C-alpha positions, 0 to 999 in steps of 0.5 A: 532165251535160248538155254545152253547155246554157249555149250556144244550142241551133243554137250547141251543136249546131254545136259538138257536130258539130265536136268528133264529126267532130275526135275521128272524125279523131283515132281514125282517124289513130291506128288507122291507124297502130297497128292490127295487122294480126298480132300480131308483137312490132312490131305488138303494140308499137304496138297497145298504145302506141295504146291508151295514148294513146286512154286519155290522149285520152279523160281521165277526169272529175275528182272522184274517188281512184284506188286502186291495189293488188295482189291475188293478183299482179294489178293492181286499183284502186278508183275512188271518188267524193271526194264522197257515194256510194252503198256499196250497190252496186259496179261490175266494170269489164272494160277492153277492148282485144281482149284484147291491150291494155289496162291499168288507165290505160286502164281508169281512164277508163271506170271513172271515167265508170261512178262518176260516173253511177252514185254506186257504187264501181269495182273494175278490174283489168288481166287478162293479155294474149294472146298471152302469155297467151291463153283462158283466162287472161283469165277466170280473172283475172275470176273473180278480181276476182268473188271478191275482191267476194264476201270483201269481203262483197258479195252477187252481185246488189249487183254491177254487171258493166260493160265495153267491146267485149272487156270486154264479151265477158269480162263475158258470160263470167264471169257465164256461167262463174258460172252454170255453177258453179251460183253466184250471178249478178251483179245487172246487165249493162251492156255497151258495143260488147260483142264477142259473135261471134268468127266475126265472122258479122254482116253489119255486119262488111261494111256498116260497114268504111268507117263504123267509124274504130277497128276493120277485120276485119284486126285483129278476125281478129288479136286473136282468133287471138292471144286463142284460137289453133286454136279453134272461134271458135263455142264459146259459152264464146269467143262468148256470142252462142252460149250459153245465156243463160236466167237472165242478169241485166238487160242494158244495152247500147250500140252505135254505128251506125258499128261493125262490131261493130254486129251483135254488140250487136243478135243479142245483144240478140234472144237475151237476149230470147228467153231471157226476159232483161230486155234494153235497147239503144240504138244511138246515131246516128253514133257508133262503137266505144266513143264512151262513152270519150270528151268528146262529148255523146253520151257524156255522154248515155249514161252518163245512160242507164246511170244510168236503166237501173240505177234501172230495175232496182235 
């Protein structure tokens, strides 16, 4: 979708700038009130409520059916375009939320946008959250969702695994688990601002800390301790940046300039290229963490880029 195509170019750019600035201000307000410094019950409850607000703020596009169901005691949902769509490929979408928040309501936004961009049906799933269910609960649930698609008759290469933030981490860890188990891997990965380095070694954790309206180091420290307490965070099964990525599928990475996880993406792209994995990375000027969720011109362009990538590596 082309945004503001009926407006003169300069007016459209001014309008887009105002929308972007207003959205950034709203995000700063939400996260200043809900981003946790700890995982005590009050902070955790605020974080989860904040994630629900984000899901409502970034409403999904229209023209899709939403079909929730339960499989092996896990909540899942199909997002299907109501008009013609292709059934040869399917997207398995892993939602973000620091492994401590997020649900199908939050997942619905990007799941629908991915379907709109690609014409594919998208399967979203609600994995168990930390601290109640620390690692490897989320990975186990991702494997359950993967196996569900295999039992439906999809081939591994027919599946595009997508994820944002912690969901990007989960998409990578699912692929690593399949590789280590000697199983076939997904056809492609699509990652929005993936969290790849739980050690937080990237320079952007410091240089972008005053630019990022979404994430803080206190938040990163709180959620990683909840997800993997008393653990070596450089373990490749937690930080896929340090994994052996040889044999991984073609991967698309999007990241914003204004986010502390920027170096998680750029370092991952470098590691993939060193492993001779086809990788496309695009850094979006003036954008923040998982900006694709929101009603922005750049978000629309990002989804077009996803479609172009999948067509290129079809």
